[in-house]
C-alpha positions, -999 to 999 in steps of 0.1 A, spaced: 349 -618 429 385 -630 434 406 -626 466 426 -597 452 395 -576 445 381 -584 479 414 -573 496 414 -541 474 379 -532 485 386 -537 521 418 -516 518 400 -488 501 372 -489 526 393 -486 557 421 -465 543 396 -437 536 385 -436 572 415 -417 584 442 -400 562 478 -412 566 487 -383 589 459 -391 613 468 -428 613 505 -422 620 496 -396 647 475 -421 665 502 -447 663 529 -423 676 506 -412 704 501 -447 717 538 -455 712 549 -425 733 524 -435 760 538 -470 764 574 -458 762 569 -438 793 563 -471 811 591 -492 795 615 -463 800 611 -466 837 623 -502 837 658 -503 851 684 -522 831 697 -537 864 663 -549 874 657 -587 874 623 -586 890 599 -602 865 569 -593 887 579 -556 886 582 -557 848 549 -576 845 531 -549 866 546 -521 844 536 -538 812 500 -544 824 499 -508 835 510 -497 800 484 -520 784 457 -505 807 468 -470 800 467 -474 762 434 -492 765 419 -462 784 435 -436 761 423 -455 730 388 -453 743 391 -416 753 407 -407 719 380 -425 700 352 -407 720 368 -373 715 371 -380 678 334 -387 676 326 -355 696 348 -335 673 330 -348 642 296 -341 658 306 -305 667 321 -299 633 289 -311 616 268 -288 638 291 -259 628 287 -267 591 249 -267 594 250 -233 612 272 -218 584 248 -231 558 219 -215 575 237 -182 578 246 -182 542 209 -186 532 200 -156 553 229 -132 545 221 -105 519 254 -87 519 277 -102 492 309 -92 509 299 -106 542 289 -139 525 322 -140 507 342 -135 539 322 -162 556 328 -187 528 365 -178 526 369 -185 563 352 -219 560 371 -231 529 406 -244 530 431 -216 526 446 -231 494 411 -232 478 399 -198 490 431 -181 478 425 -191 442 388 -185 440 376 -152 424 348 -132 441 324 -142 413 331 -179 419 324 -175 456 292 -157 447 282 -187 425 288 -211 453 266 -190 477 239 -189 450 239 -226 447 235 -229 485 207 -204 485 188 -223 458 187 -254 479 151 -262 487 160 -274 521 192 -281 540 204 -317 540 190 -338 568 213 -337 598 229 -370 607 244 -372 642 272 -396 632 278 -418 602 290 -454 600 322 -442 585 329 -420 615 322 -449 639 347 -470 618 372 -442 622 367 -442 660 372 -480 661 403 -476 640 417 -449 664 411 -472 694 428 -501 677 458 -480 666 464 -465 701 458 -498 719 479 -521 697 509 -499 698 516 -514 732 524 -548 719 555 -544 697 573 -525 724 562 -549 751 570 -582 732 607 -583 740 600 -583 778 578 -614 772 603 -634 751 636 -623 767 645 -631 803 675 -608 802 661 -574 812 689 -554 796 685 -573 763 647 -569 764 650 -532 770 675 -527 741 652 -547 718 622 -527 730 639 -494 724 651 -505 690 615 -514 679 602 -481 693 629 -461 674 621 -481 642 584 -474 645 591 -437 651 613 -435 621 589 -454 599 560 -432 609 580 -400 602 592 -415 569 557 -422 558 543 -388 570 572 -370 553 567 -388 520 529 -381 522 535 -344 530 561 -338 503 591 -334 526 623 -354 526 612 -388 539 645 -398 556 649 -365 573 613 -365 584 617 -400 599 649 -389 617 634 -357 630 602 -375 643 624 -402 659 643 -375 678 611 -356 686 596 -388 700 627 -394 723 624 -358 735 587 -361 742 591 -394 761 620 -379 782 600 -348 789 569 -369 799 590 -390 822 608 -360 837 574 -345 845 562 -376 863 541 -390 834 
């Protein structure tokens, strides 16, 4: 197998773990967290020790939140799976067609449920009823653990691009401008990709998300975050 095929398989394997919106959301979450720290650095400050403390605090904060976010993702997946199994059990017991239809409509995506005819929903219920036994319940899958690891990496690594200018530049004002520029670029790029994925105007989406990020960081700092 050549190198191109190996790379393609790896890309498909890990890109299917989280959809683009989830991935960009995690990146922006981590970015906003670290910006609350770098935003508190004064342009007039020349104390490298003070900046070092803030950067280490930002690193530790994103490390902690990366872990927390990954754990809550796994909890959400576990609870969602439990809910799905409870719905399947209810469907096998429900005799009233209208009640079963409403239950299935509530569980299906709105776009799907809105185009299904009552007979099609009944067919789906019949297929569920004919199951000899419900699928064996799995607590968590390997794919979900990979997703949790990816969430942790996305949140944690967002610290580095914004922090790098403070490592390479001794001029605090220059480092702060470079850091803010990188942050704005990442915000715009994230909004651009999400907008393109969602069918909205990509440039407008990038601009709006960049502005929203600035507002959220300012609000977080104003509230003492």
